[in-house]
NUNU-211429 format. One line per 8 residues: number of its first residue (from 1); their letters; for each residue x, y, z of N, C-alpha, C. Coordinates in Angstrom, 1 decimal. Example, Ala and Ser with C-alpha at 12.3 -4.5 7.8 and 13.67 -1.06 7.14 Angstrom:
1 = as = 13.2/-5.7/7.8/12.3/-4.5/7.8/13.2/-3.3/7.8 | 12.8/-2.2/7.1/13.7/-1.1/7.1/12.9/0.0/7.9
REM end
This chain:
1 = xxxxxxxx = -103.4/-23.8/30.8/-103.1/-24.7/29.7/-104.0/-26.0/29.8 | -104.6/-26.4/28.7/-105.5/-27.5/28.7/-104.6/-28.8/28.7 | -105.1/-29.8/29.4/-104.4/-31.1/29.5/-104.2/-31.8/28.2 | -105.2/-31.5/27.3/-105.1/-32.1/25.9/-103.8/-31.7/25.2 | -103.4/-30.5/25.5/-102.1/-30.0/25.0/-100.9/-30.6/25.7 | -101.0/-30.7/27.0/-99.9/-31.2/27.8/-99.6/-32.7/27.3 | -100.6/-33.4/27.0/-100.4/-34.8/26.6/-99.5/-34.9/25.4 | -99.4/-33.9/24.6/-98.7/-34.0/23.3/-97.3/-33.5/23.5
9 = xxxxxxxx = -96.8/-33.1/24.7/-95.6/-32.5/24.8/-94.4/-33.5/25.2 | -94.7/-34.7/25.5/-93.7/-35.6/25.9/-92.9/-36.1/24.7 | -91.7/-36.5/24.8/-90.8/-36.9/23.7/-91.3/-38.1/23.0 | -92.1/-38.9/23.6/-92.6/-40.1/23.0/-94.0/-40.0/22.4 | -94.5/-38.8/22.3/-95.9/-38.6/21.9/-96.1/-39.1/20.5 | -95.3/-38.8/19.5/-95.5/-39.3/18.2/-95.4/-40.8/18.1 | -94.5/-41.4/18.8/-94.3/-42.8/18.7/-95.5/-43.5/19.3 | -96.2/-42.9/20.3/-97.3/-43.6/20.9/-98.7/-43.1/20.4
17 = xxxxxxxx = -98.7/-42.3/19.4/-100.0/-41.7/19.0/-100.8/-42.6/18.1 | -102.1/-42.3/18.0/-103.0/-43.1/17.1/-102.7/-42.7/15.7 | -102.8/-43.6/14.7/-103.0/-45.0/14.9/-101.6/-45.7/15.0 | -101.5/-47.0/15.4/-102.6/-47.8/15.9/-102.4/-48.3/17.3 | -101.6/-47.5/18.1/-101.3/-48.0/19.5/-100.8/-49.4/19.4 | -99.9/-49.7/18.5/-99.5/-51.1/18.3/-98.7/-51.7/19.5 | -98.1/-50.7/20.3/-97.4/-51.2/21.4/-98.2/-51.9/22.5 | -99.5/-51.7/22.4/-100.4/-52.5/23.3/-100.3/-54.0/23.1
25 = xxxxxxxx = -100.0/-54.4/21.8/-100.0/-55.8/21.5/-98.6/-56.3/21.1 | -97.7/-55.5/20.6/-96.5/-56.0/20.0/-95.4/-54.8/20.0 | -94.2/-55.2/19.8/-93.2/-54.2/19.7/-92.7/-53.7/21.1 | -92.0/-52.6/21.1/-91.5/-52.0/22.3/-92.6/-51.4/23.2 | -92.7/-51.9/24.4/-93.7/-51.2/25.3/-93.1/-50.0/25.9 | -93.8/-48.9/26.0/-93.3/-47.7/26.7/-93.1/-48.0/28.2 | -92.3/-47.1/28.8/-92.2/-47.1/30.3/-93.6/-46.7/30.8 | -94.2/-47.6/31.6/-95.6/-47.2/32.0/-95.8/-47.5/33.5
33 = xxxxxxxx = -96.7/-46.8/34.0/-97.3/-47.0/35.3/-98.8/-47.3/35.2 | -99.3/-48.1/36.0/-100.7/-48.4/36.1/-101.2/-47.8/37.4 | -102.1/-46.9/37.4/-102.6/-46.2/38.6/-104.1/-46.3/38.6 | -104.6/-47.3/39.4/-106.1/-47.6/39.4/-106.6/-47.6/40.9 | -107.9/-47.7/41.0/-108.4/-47.5/42.3/-108.3/-48.6/43.3 | -108.6/-49.9/42.8/-108.7/-51.0/43.8/-107.9/-52.2/43.3 | -107.5/-53.1/44.2/-107.0/-54.4/43.7/-108.1/-55.1/43.0 | -107.9/-55.5/41.8/-108.7/-56.1/40.8/-109.0/-55.3/39.6
41 = xxxxxxxx = -108.9/-53.9/39.7/-109.2/-53.0/38.6/-108.1/-53.2/37.5 | -106.9/-53.5/37.9/-105.8/-53.8/36.9/-106.1/-55.0/36.0 | -106.7/-56.0/36.7/-107.0/-57.3/35.9/-108.3/-57.0/35.1 | -109.3/-56.4/35.6/-110.4/-56.0/34.8/-110.0/-55.3/33.5 | -109.2/-54.2/33.7/-108.9/-53.3/32.6/-107.9/-53.8/31.6 | -106.8/-54.4/32.1/-105.7/-54.7/31.2/-105.0/-56.0/31.6 | -105.7/-56.9/32.2/-105.1/-58.2/32.7/-104.4/-59.0/31.6 | -105.0/-59.0/30.3/-104.4/-59.8/29.3/-103.1/-59.3/28.8
49 = xxxxxxxx = -102.8/-58.0/29.0/-101.5/-57.5/28.5/-100.6/-56.8/29.5 | -101.0/-56.9/30.8/-100.2/-56.2/31.8/-98.8/-56.8/31.9 | -98.7/-58.1/31.8/-97.4/-58.7/31.9/-96.5/-58.3/30.7 | -97.0/-58.2/29.5/-96.2/-57.8/28.3/-95.8/-56.3/28.5 | -96.7/-55.5/29.0/-96.3/-54.1/29.2/-95.3/-53.9/30.3 | -95.2/-54.8/31.2/-94.2/-54.8/32.3/-94.2/-53.5/33.0 | -95.3/-53.1/33.7/-95.3/-51.7/34.3/-94.2/-51.6/35.3 | -93.7/-50.3/35.4/-92.7/-50.0/36.5/-93.3/-50.3/37.8
57 = xxxxxxxx = -94.6/-49.9/38.0/-95.3/-50.2/39.2/-96.8/-50.3/38.9 | -97.5/-51.1/39.7/-99.0/-51.1/39.6/-99.4/-50.5/40.9 | -100.0/-49.3/40.8/-100.4/-48.5/42.0/-101.9/-48.6/42.2 | -102.3/-49.0/43.4/-103.7/-48.9/43.8/-103.9/-47.7/44.8 | -104.8/-46.9/44.4/-105.0/-45.7/45.2/-105.6/-46.0/46.6 | -106.5/-47.0/46.6/-107.1/-47.5/47.9/-106.7/-48.9/48.2 | -107.0/-49.3/49.4/-106.7/-50.7/49.8/-107.9/-51.6/49.5 | -108.9/-51.1/49.0/-110.1/-51.9/48.6/-111.0/-52.3/49.7
65 = xxxxxxxx = -110.8/-51.7/50.9/-111.7/-52.1/52.0/-112.5/-50.9/52.5 | -113.8/-50.9/52.4/-114.6/-49.8/52.8/-114.9/-49.9/54.3 | -115.3/-48.7/54.9/-115.6/-48.7/56.3/-117.0/-49.4/56.5 | -117.9/-49.1/55.6/-119.3/-49.5/55.7/-119.4/-51.0/55.3 | -119.8/-51.9/56.3/-119.8/-53.3/56.0/-120.9/-53.7/55.0 | -121.8/-52.8/54.7/-122.8/-53.1/53.7/-122.2/-53.4/52.3 | -121.0/-52.9/52.2/-120.3/-53.1/50.9/-119.2/-54.1/51.0 | -119.1/-54.9/52.0/-118.2/-56.0/52.1/-119.0/-57.3/51.7
73 = xxxxxxxx = -118.4/-58.1/50.9/-119.1/-59.3/50.3/-119.7/-60.2/51.4 | -120.8/-60.8/51.1/-121.4/-61.7/52.0/-120.4/-62.8/52.5 | -120.4/-63.1/53.7/-119.5/-64.1/54.3/-118.3/-63.5/54.9 | -118.0/-62.2/54.6/-116.8/-61.6/55.1/-117.1/-60.4/56.1 | -118.4/-60.1/56.2/-118.8/-59.1/57.2/-118.3/-59.5/58.6 | -117.8/-58.6/59.3/-117.3/-58.8/60.6/-115.9/-59.2/60.8 | -115.1/-59.4/59.6/-113.7/-59.7/59.7/-112.9/-58.5/60.0 | -113.4/-57.3/59.9/-112.7/-56.1/60.1/-112.0/-55.5/58.9
81 = xxxxxxxx = -111.9/-54.2/58.9/-111.4/-53.5/57.7/-109.9/-54.0/57.4 | -109.1/-54.1/58.4/-107.7/-54.4/58.2/-107.5/-55.8/57.6 | -108.3/-56.7/58.1/-108.2/-58.1/57.6/-108.7/-58.2/56.1 | -109.8/-57.5/55.9/-110.3/-57.5/54.5/-109.3/-56.8/53.5 | -108.7/-55.7/54.0/-107.7/-55.1/53.1/-106.5/-56.1/52.8 | -106.1/-56.8/53.9/-105.0/-57.8/53.7/-105.4/-58.9/52.7 | -106.7/-59.3/52.8/-107.2/-60.4/51.9/-107.1/-59.9/50.5 | -107.5/-58.7/50.3/-107.5/-58.1/48.9/-106.1/-58.0/48.4
89 = xxxxxxxx = -105.2/-57.7/49.3/-103.8/-57.6/48.9/-103.3/-58.9/48.4 | -103.6/-60.0/49.2/-103.2/-61.3/48.9/-103.8/-61.7/47.5 | -105.0/-61.4/47.3/-105.6/-61.8/46.0/-105.0/-61.1/44.8 | -104.7/-59.8/44.9/-104.1/-59.1/43.8/-102.7/-59.6/43.6 | -102.0/-60.0/44.6/-100.6/-60.5/44.5/-100.6/-61.8/43.7 | -101.6/-62.7/44.0/-101.7/-63.9/43.3/-102.1/-63.6/41.8 | -103.0/-62.7/41.6/-103.4/-62.4/40.2/-102.3/-61.9/39.4 | -101.5/-61.0/40.0/-100.4/-60.4/39.3/-99.3/-61.4/39.0
97 = xxxxxxxx = -99.1/-62.3/39.9/-98.1/-63.4/39.7/-98.6/-64.2/38.5 | -99.9/-64.5/38.4/-100.4/-65.2/37.2/-100.2/-64.4/35.9 | -100.2/-63.1/36.0/-100.0/-62.2/34.9/-98.6/-61.8/34.7 | -97.7/-62.4/35.4/-96.2/-62.1/35.2/-95.8/-60.7/35.6 | -96.4/-60.2/36.7/-96.0/-59.0/37.3/-95.5/-59.3/38.7 | -94.3/-59.1/39.1/-93.8/-59.4/40.4/-94.4/-58.7/41.5 | -94.5/-59.3/42.7/-95.2/-58.7/43.8/-94.5/-57.4/44.2 | -93.2/-57.3/44.0/-92.4/-56.1/44.3/-92.8/-54.8/43.6
105 = xxxxxxxx = -93.6/-55.0/42.5/-94.0/-53.9/41.7/-95.4/-53.3/42.1 | -96.0/-54.0/43.1/-97.3/-53.5/43.6/-97.1/-52.5/44.7 | -97.9/-51.4/44.6/-97.9/-50.3/45.6/-99.3/-49.9/45.9 | -99.5/-49.6/47.2/-100.8/-49.1/47.6/-100.7/-47.8/48.3 | -101.4/-46.8/47.9/-101.3/-45.5/48.5/-102.2/-45.3/49.7 | -103.0/-46.3/50.0/-103.6/-46.5/51.3/-104.9/-45.7/51.6 | -105.5/-45.1/50.6/-106.8/-44.5/50.9/-107.8/-45.5/51.2 | -108.8/-45.2/52.0/-109.9/-46.1/52.3/-110.9/-46.2/51.1
113 = xxxxxxxx = -111.3/-47.4/50.8/-112.3/-47.6/49.7/-113.5/-46.7/49.9 | -113.9/-46.1/48.8/-115.0/-45.1/48.7/-114.7/-43.7/49.2 | -113.4/-43.5/49.7/-113.1/-42.2/50.3/-111.9/-41.6/49.6 | -111.5/-42.0/48.4/-110.2/-41.5/47.8/-110.3/-40.0/47.5 | -111.5/-39.5/47.2/-111.6/-38.1/46.8/-111.3/-37.2/48.0 | -111.5/-37.8/49.3/-111.2/-37.0/50.5/-109.7/-36.8/50.6 | -108.9/-37.6/50.0/-107.5/-37.5/50.1/-106.8/-37.1/48.7 | -107.6/-36.6/47.8/-107.1/-36.3/46.5/-105.9/-35.4/46.4
121 = xxxxxxxx = -105.9/-34.3/47.2/-104.6/-33.5/47.2/-103.4/-34.2/47.5 | -103.4/-35.0/48.6/-102.2/-35.7/49.0/-101.9/-36.9/48.1 | -102.9/-37.5/47.5/-102.7/-38.6/46.5/-102.0/-38.0/45.3 | -102.5/-36.8/44.9/-101.9/-36.2/43.7/-100.4/-35.9/43.9 | -100.1/-35.3/45.1/-98.7/-35.0/45.4/-97.8/-36.2/45.4 | -98.4/-37.3/45.9/-97.6/-38.6/45.9/-97.3/-39.1/44.5 | -98.3/-38.9/43.6/-98.2/-39.3/42.3/-97.1/-38.4/41.5 | -97.1/-37.1/41.9/-96.1/-36.3/41.3/-94.7/-36.8/41.6
129 = xxxxxxxx = -94.5/-37.2/42.9/-93.2/-37.7/43.3/-92.9/-39.0/42.6 | -93.9/-39.8/42.4/-93.7/-41.1/41.7/-93.4/-40.8/40.2 | -94.0/-39.9/39.6/-93.7/-39.6/38.2/-92.3/-39.1/38.1 | -91.8/-38.2/39.0/-90.5/-37.7/39.0/-89.4/-38.8/39.2 | -89.8/-39.8/40.0/-88.8/-40.9/40.3/-88.8/-41.9/39.2 | -89.9/-42.2/38.6/-89.9/-43.3/37.6/-89.9/-42.9/36.2 | -90.3/-41.6/35.9/-90.3/-41.0/34.5/-91.1/-41.9/33.5 | -92.3/-42.2/33.8/-93.1/-43.0/32.9/-93.4/-42.2/31.6
137 = xxxxxxxx = -93.5/-42.9/30.5/-94.0/-42.4/29.2/-95.5/-42.4/29.1 | -96.1/-43.4/29.8/-97.5/-43.6/29.7/-98.0/-44.0/31.1 | -99.2/-43.5/31.5/-99.8/-43.9/32.7/-101.2/-44.4/32.4 | -101.6/-45.6/32.8/-102.9/-46.1/32.6/-103.7/-45.8/33.8 | -104.9/-45.3/33.6/-105.8/-45.0/34.7/-107.3/-45.2/34.3 | -108.2/-44.8/35.2/-109.6/-44.9/34.9/-110.1/-43.8/34.0 | -111.2/-43.9/33.3/-112.0/-42.8/32.8/-112.8/-42.2/33.9 | -113.1/-40.9/33.7/-114.1/-40.2/34.6/-115.5/-40.5/34.1
145 = xxxxxxxx = -116.2/-41.5/34.7/-117.4/-41.9/34.2/-118.5/-42.2/35.3 | -118.2/-41.9/36.5/-119.2/-42.1/37.6/-119.5/-43.5/37.9 | -118.7/-44.5/37.5/-118.9/-45.9/37.9/-118.7/-46.1/39.4 | -117.6/-45.5/39.9/-117.2/-45.7/41.3/-116.5/-44.4/41.7 | -116.8/-43.8/42.9/-116.1/-42.6/43.2/-114.6/-42.7/43.3 | -114.1/-43.8/43.6/-112.6/-44.0/43.7/-112.0/-44.1/42.3 | -112.7/-44.6/41.3/-112.2/-44.6/39.9/-112.1/-43.1/39.5 | -113.1/-42.3/39.8/-113.0/-40.9/39.4/-112.0/-40.2/40.1
153 = xxxxxxxx = -111.8/-40.5/41.4/-110.7/-39.8/42.2/-109.3/-40.2/41.6 | -109.1/-41.5/41.2/-107.9/-41.9/40.7/-107.6/-41.1/39.4 | -108.6/-41.0/38.5/-108.5/-40.2/37.3/-108.1/-38.8/37.6 | -108.8/-38.1/38.5/-108.5/-36.8/38.9/-107.1/-36.6/39.3 | -106.6/-37.5/40.2/-105.3/-37.4/40.8/-104.2/-37.6/39.7 | -104.4/-38.5/38.7/-103.5/-38.7/37.7/-103.4/-37.5/36.7 | -104.6/-37.0/36.3/-104.6/-35.8/35.5/-103.9/-34.6/36.2 | -104.2/-34.4/37.4/-103.6/-33.3/38.2/-102.1/-33.5/38.3
161 = xxxxxxxx = -101.7/-34.7/38.6/-100.3/-35.0/38.8/-99.5/-34.8/37.5 | -100.1/-35.1/36.4/-99.4/-34.9/35.1/-99.1/-33.4/34.8 | -100.1/-32.5/35.2/-99.9/-31.1/35.0/-98.8/-30.6/36.0 | -98.9/-31.0/37.3/-97.9/-30.6/38.3/-96.5/-31.1/37.9 | -96.4/-32.3/37.4/-95.1/-32.8/37.0/-94.5/-31.9/36.0 | -95.3/-31.5/35.0/-94.8/-30.7/33.9/-94.3/-29.3/34.5 | -95.1/-28.8/35.4/-94.7/-27.5/36.1/-93.3/-27.7/36.8 | -93.1/-28.9/37.3/-91.9/-29.2/38.1/-90.7/-29.6/37.2
169 = xxxxxxxx = -90.9/-29.5/35.9/-89.8/-29.8/35.0/-89.7/-31.3/34.6 | -90.7/-32.1/34.9/-90.7/-33.5/34.6/-91.6/-33.7/33.4 | -91.2/-34.4/32.4/-92.0/-34.6/31.2/-93.3/-35.2/31.6 | -94.4/-34.7/31.1/-95.7/-35.2/31.5/-96.0/-36.4/30.7 | -96.4/-37.5/31.4/-96.7/-38.8/30.7/-98.0/-38.7/29.9 | -98.1/-39.5/28.8/-99.4/-39.6/28.2/-100.3/-40.4/29.1 | -101.5/-40.0/29.1/-102.5/-40.7/30.0/-103.4/-41.5/29.1 | -103.4/-42.8/29.4/-104.3/-43.8/28.7/-105.3/-44.3/29.7
177 = xxxxxxxx = -106.5/-44.7/29.1/-107.5/-45.2/30.0/-107.8/-46.7/29.6 | -108.1/-47.5/30.6/-108.6/-48.8/30.4/-110.1/-48.8/30.7 | -110.9/-49.4/29.9/-112.4/-49.4/30.1/-112.7/-50.2/31.4 | -113.7/-49.6/32.1/-114.1/-50.3/33.3/-115.7/-50.4/33.3 | -116.4/-49.5/34.0/-117.9/-49.6/33.9/-118.5/-48.3/34.3 | -119.7/-48.1/33.8/-120.5/-46.9/34.1/-122.0/-47.2/33.9 | -122.8/-46.3/34.3/-124.3/-46.5/34.1/-124.9/-45.4/33.3 | -124.2/-44.8/32.3/-124.8/-43.9/31.4/-125.9/-44.5/30.7
185 = xxxxxxxx = -126.9/-43.8/30.4/-128.1/-44.3/29.7/-128.9/-45.3/30.5 | -128.7/-45.2/31.8/-129.6/-45.9/32.8/-129.3/-47.3/33.1 | -128.3/-47.9/32.6/-128.0/-49.3/33.0/-126.5/-49.6/33.1 | -126.1/-50.6/33.8/-124.7/-50.9/34.0/-124.1/-51.4/32.7 | -123.0/-50.8/32.3/-122.2/-51.2/31.1/-120.8/-51.5/31.5 | -120.3/-52.7/31.2/-119.0/-53.0/31.6/-118.1/-53.2/30.3 | -116.8/-52.8/30.5/-115.9/-53.0/29.4/-116.0/-52.1/28.2 | -116.7/-50.9/28.4/-116.9/-50.0/27.3/-116.8/-48.6/27.9
193 = xxxxxxxx = -116.5/-47.6/27.0/-116.3/-46.2/27.5/-117.6/-45.4/27.1 | -117.8/-44.3/27.8/-118.7/-43.3/27.4/-117.9/-42.5/26.3 | -118.5/-42.5/25.1/-117.8/-41.9/23.9/-117.5/-40.4/24.1 | -116.3/-40.0/23.6/-116.0/-38.6/23.6/-115.6/-38.3/22.1 | -116.2/-37.3/21.6/-116.0/-36.9/20.2/-114.5/-36.6/19.9 | -114.0/-37.2/18.9/-112.6/-37.0/18.5/-111.6/-37.8/19.3 | -112.0/-38.6/20.2/-111.1/-39.4/21.0/-111.2/-40.9/20.5 | -110.1/-41.4/19.9/-110.1/-42.7/19.3/-110.1/-43.8/20.4
201 = xxxxxxxx = -110.7/-44.9/20.1/-110.6/-46.1/21.0/-110.0/-47.3/20.2 | -109.5/-48.2/21.0/-109.0/-49.4/20.3/-109.6/-50.6/21.2 | -110.2/-51.6/20.5/-110.7/-52.8/21.1/-109.9/-53.9/20.7 | -109.2/-54.6/21.7/-108.3/-55.7/21.4/-109.0/-57.0/21.8 | -109.3/-57.8/20.8/-109.9/-59.1/21.1/-108.8/-60.1/21.6 | -109.1/-60.7/22.8/-108.1/-61.6/23.4/-108.0/-62.9/22.7 | -106.8/-63.4/22.5/-106.6/-64.8/22.0/-107.1/-65.8/23.0 | -107.2/-67.0/22.6/-107.6/-68.1/23.6/-106.6/-68.1/24.7
209 = xxxxxxxx = -105.3/-68.0/24.5/-104.4/-68.0/25.6/-104.5/-66.8/26.5 | -104.7/-65.7/25.9/-104.9/-64.4/26.7/-106.2/-64.5/27.5 | -107.2/-65.0/26.9/-108.5/-65.1/27.6/-108.4/-66.1/28.8 | -107.7/-67.2/28.6/-107.6/-68.2/29.6/-106.8/-67.6/30.8 | -105.7/-66.9/30.4/-104.9/-66.3/31.5/-105.7/-65.3/32.3 | -106.5/-64.5/31.6/-107.2/-63.4/32.3/-108.3/-64.1/33.2 | -109.0/-65.1/32.7/-109.9/-65.8/33.6/-109.3/-66.3/34.8 | -108.1/-66.9/34.7/-107.3/-67.4/35.8/-107.0/-66.3/36.8
217 = xxxxxxxx = -106.6/-65.1/36.2/-106.3/-63.9/37.1/-107.6/-63.5/37.8 | -108.7/-63.4/37.1/-110.0/-63.0/37.7/-110.4/-63.9/38.9 | -110.1/-65.2/38.6/-110.5/-66.2/39.6/-109.7/-66.1/40.9 | -108.6/-65.4/40.9/-107.8/-65.1/42.1/-108.5/-64.3/43.1 | -109.5/-63.5/42.6/-110.2/-62.6/43.5/-111.5/-63.3/44.0 | -111.3/-64.3/44.8/-112.5/-65.0/45.3/-113.4/-64.2/46.1 | -112.9/-63.2/46.8/-113.8/-62.4/47.6/-114.7/-61.5/46.8 | -114.3/-61.3/45.5/-115.0/-60.4/44.6/-115.8/-61.1/43.6
225 = xxxxxxxx = -116.1/-62.4/43.8/-116.7/-63.2/42.7/-118.0/-62.6/42.2 | -118.9/-62.1/43.1/-120.1/-61.6/42.6/-119.9/-60.3/41.9 | -119.0/-59.4/42.4/-118.8/-58.1/41.8/-118.2/-58.3/40.4 | -117.4/-59.3/40.2/-116.7/-59.5/38.9/-117.5/-60.3/37.9 | -118.6/-60.8/38.3/-119.4/-61.7/37.5/-119.8/-61.0/36.1 | -120.1/-59.7/36.1/-120.5/-59.1/34.8/-119.3/-58.9/33.9 | -118.1/-59.1/34.3/-116.9/-58.8/33.4/-116.5/-60.0/32.7 | -116.3/-59.8/31.4/-115.9/-60.9/30.5/-114.4/-60.9/30.3
233 = xxxxxxxx = -113.9/-61.8/29.5/-112.5/-62.0/29.2/-112.3/-62.2/27.7 | -113.1/-61.4/26.9/-113.1/-61.5/25.5/-112.4/-60.3/24.8 | -112.6/-59.1/25.3/-112.1/-57.8/24.7/-111.6/-56.9/25.8 | -110.5/-56.2/25.5/-110.0/-55.1/26.3/-110.0/-53.8/25.5 | -110.5/-52.7/26.1/-110.6/-51.5/25.3/-109.7/-50.4/26.0 | -109.1/-49.6/25.1/-108.2/-48.5/25.6/-108.4/-47.3/24.8 | -108.0/-46.1/25.3/-108.0/-44.9/24.6/-107.1/-43.9/25.3 | -106.6/-42.9/24.6/-106.0/-41.8/25.3/-107.0/-41.0/26.0
241 = xxxxxxxx = -106.7/-40.5/27.2/-107.7/-39.8/28.0/-108.2/-38.5/27.4 | -109.5/-38.3/27.4/-110.0/-37.0/27.0/-109.7/-35.9/28.0 | -109.9/-34.7/27.6/-109.8/-33.6/28.6/-111.2/-33.5/29.4 | -111.1/-33.6/30.7/-112.3/-33.6/31.5/-112.4/-32.3/32.3 | -113.6/-32.0/32.6/-113.9/-31.0/33.6/-114.5/-31.7/34.8 | -113.7/-31.9/35.8/-114.1/-32.7/37.0/-115.1/-32.1/37.9 | -115.5/-30.8/37.6/-116.5/-30.1/38.3/-117.9/-30.4/37.8 | -118.0/-31.1/36.6/-119.3/-31.4/36.0/-119.6/-32.9/36.0
249 = xxxxxxxx = -120.8/-33.3/36.0/-121.1/-34.7/36.0/-120.6/-35.4/34.8 | -120.2/-36.6/34.9/-119.6/-37.3/33.7/-120.7/-37.7/32.7 | -122.0/-37.8/33.1/-123.1/-38.0/32.2/-124.4/-37.6/32.8 | -125.4/-37.5/32.1/-126.7/-37.1/32.6/-127.3/-38.3/33.4 | -128.2/-38.0/34.4/-128.9/-39.0/35.1/-128.0/-39.5/36.3 | -128.6/-40.4/37.1/-127.9/-41.0/38.3/-126.6/-41.7/37.9 | -125.6/-41.5/38.7/-124.3/-42.2/38.6/-124.5/-43.6/39.1 | -123.6/-44.5/38.7/-123.7/-45.9/39.1/-123.6/-46.0/40.6
257 = xxxxxxxx = -122.7/-45.3/41.2/-122.5/-45.5/42.7/-123.6/-44.8/43.5 | -124.3/-43.8/42.9/-125.5/-43.3/43.5/-126.6/-44.3/43.5 | -126.7/-45.1/42.4/-127.8/-46.1/42.3/-127.5/-47.2/43.4 | -126.2/-47.4/43.7/-125.9/-48.4/44.7/-126.0/-47.9/46.2 | -126.3/-46.6/46.3/-126.4/-46.1/47.7/-125.1/-45.9/48.4 | -124.1/-45.5/47.7/-122.8/-45.2/48.4/-122.9/-44.1/49.4 | -122.1/-44.0/50.4/-122.1/-42.9/51.3/-121.9/-41.5/50.7 | -121.2/-41.4/49.5/-121.0/-40.2/48.9/-121.8/-40.2/47.6
265 = xxxxxxxx = -122.3/-39.0/47.2/-123.0/-38.8/45.9/-122.2/-38.0/45.0 | -122.7/-37.8/43.8/-121.9/-37.1/42.8/-121.7/-35.6/43.1 | -122.7/-35.0/43.7/-122.6/-33.6/44.0/-121.5/-33.3/45.0 | -121.5/-34.2/46.1/-120.4/-34.0/47.1/-119.0/-34.3/46.4 | -119.0/-35.4/45.6/-117.7/-35.7/45.0/-117.2/-34.5/44.2 | -118.1/-33.9/43.4/-117.6/-32.8/42.5/-117.2/-31.5/43.4 | -117.9/-31.3/44.5/-117.5/-30.2/45.4/-116.0/-30.5/45.9 | -115.8/-31.7/46.3/-114.4/-32.1/46.8/-113.4/-32.0/45.6
273 = xxxxxxxx = -113.8/-32.4/44.4/-112.9/-32.3/43.3/-112.5/-30.8/43.0 | -113.6/-30.0/43.0/-113.3/-28.5/42.8/-112.4/-28.0/43.9 | -112.6/-28.4/45.1/-111.8/-27.9/46.2/-110.3/-28.4/46.0 | -110.2/-29.6/45.5/-108.8/-30.2/45.3/-108.1/-29.3/44.2 | -108.8/-29.0/43.1/-108.2/-28.3/42.0/-107.8/-26.9/42.5 | -108.7/-26.3/43.3/-108.3/-24.9/43.8/-107.1/-25.0/44.7 | -107.1/-26.0/45.6/-105.9/-26.2/46.5/-104.6/-26.4/45.8 | -104.7/-27.1/44.6/-103.5/-27.4/43.9/-103.2/-26.3/42.8
281 = xxxxxxxx = -104.0/-25.3/42.7/-103.8/-24.3/41.7/-104.1/-24.7/40.3 | -105.1/-25.6/40.1/-105.3/-26.2/38.8/-106.7/-25.8/38.2 | -107.3/-24.8/38.8/-108.7/-24.5/38.3/-108.7/-24.3/36.8 | -107.7/-23.6/36.2/-107.8/-23.3/34.8/-107.3/-24.4/34.0 | -106.4/-25.2/34.5/-105.8/-26.3/33.7/-106.7/-27.5/33.5 | -107.5/-27.8/34.5/-108.4/-29.0/34.5/-109.8/-28.7/34.5 | -110.2/-27.5/34.1/-111.6/-27.1/34.0/-111.8/-26.5/32.6 | -112.8/-27.1/31.9/-113.0/-26.7/30.5/-113.8/-25.4/30.4
REM end
C-alpha cells in the first residue's frame, strides 16, 4: 500500500486537507507532533507558529552532537561530545520557552548527530510507540532532500512509523513537512522545497511580531550562529509529504552533505535505508 493512500485514511484528513491548511495560522490546531533531526530544526522550520500549534511533543531524533570535531563550531572543539550535546539541549530549551513551548514537551531519541540512519529501525519502532501513546493527527518532519543525512533519516523513520502504526490498529497521522535546506541544482537553498508534481505548498509570510519572535528564538542558538546565518525570518513554507522512494537519490548531482564532506555519503545512506525497510517489512509500502 502506498503511503500517499495511507495519509488519507485518518478521520481528520478532510478537515486538514488542501486548501488552505488554515489551521497553520488560525482556528483549531490539530493534535500534532514535531519530529525533526536536531535542536534548532524546529525553530528553522516552524518557529513562528510552533507555540500556536502547541505540539504534544517536540522530538529530536539526534542530540545534535557529532563524533567528528570537524563539524563542531569553532571555539567549541575539545569540549567533548556530551558537553556539546548538553549545550545544544540548553539552547533549544531557551528557544522553545521563547516560542511558548514548555521544556517538558521536549524529547530526544538520542541518536548521534550524522548517524541517525544507523539507528533507523529502532528509531522507527520508538516513533510507533509514541504515535500509539499520543495519537497525533499530524506529524511535522523533514522532506527527503539530501540536505543532511539526519533530516533524511528522520523523514524515513516518520514515514515508516506511520505505516507500522496503521498496521498496529492506530490511525496513521497525516505527515506534513517544514522547509529546511537542500543543494538541488548545485547550490544551497534554504527555506524552500524541491518541488513535487501535484503536491501543494503553502508559504506563510511572518508578521512583524512573528518575525521578531522567530529571530529571538534563533538567537538562542549561539553555538550555531554561523550555521543559521543563511536562514531568514520572513516566510515559513509547509506541504503535505509526497510519497518517497528512499532507495533513490532525492535529486540529481551531489547532495549537500556530500559537498560538506560528511563521513557518510548518499550511496551508503540509501543502502542503510533499504536495509531498514527490508528489516521492517516495508519494501513495498515505501518504495515506488
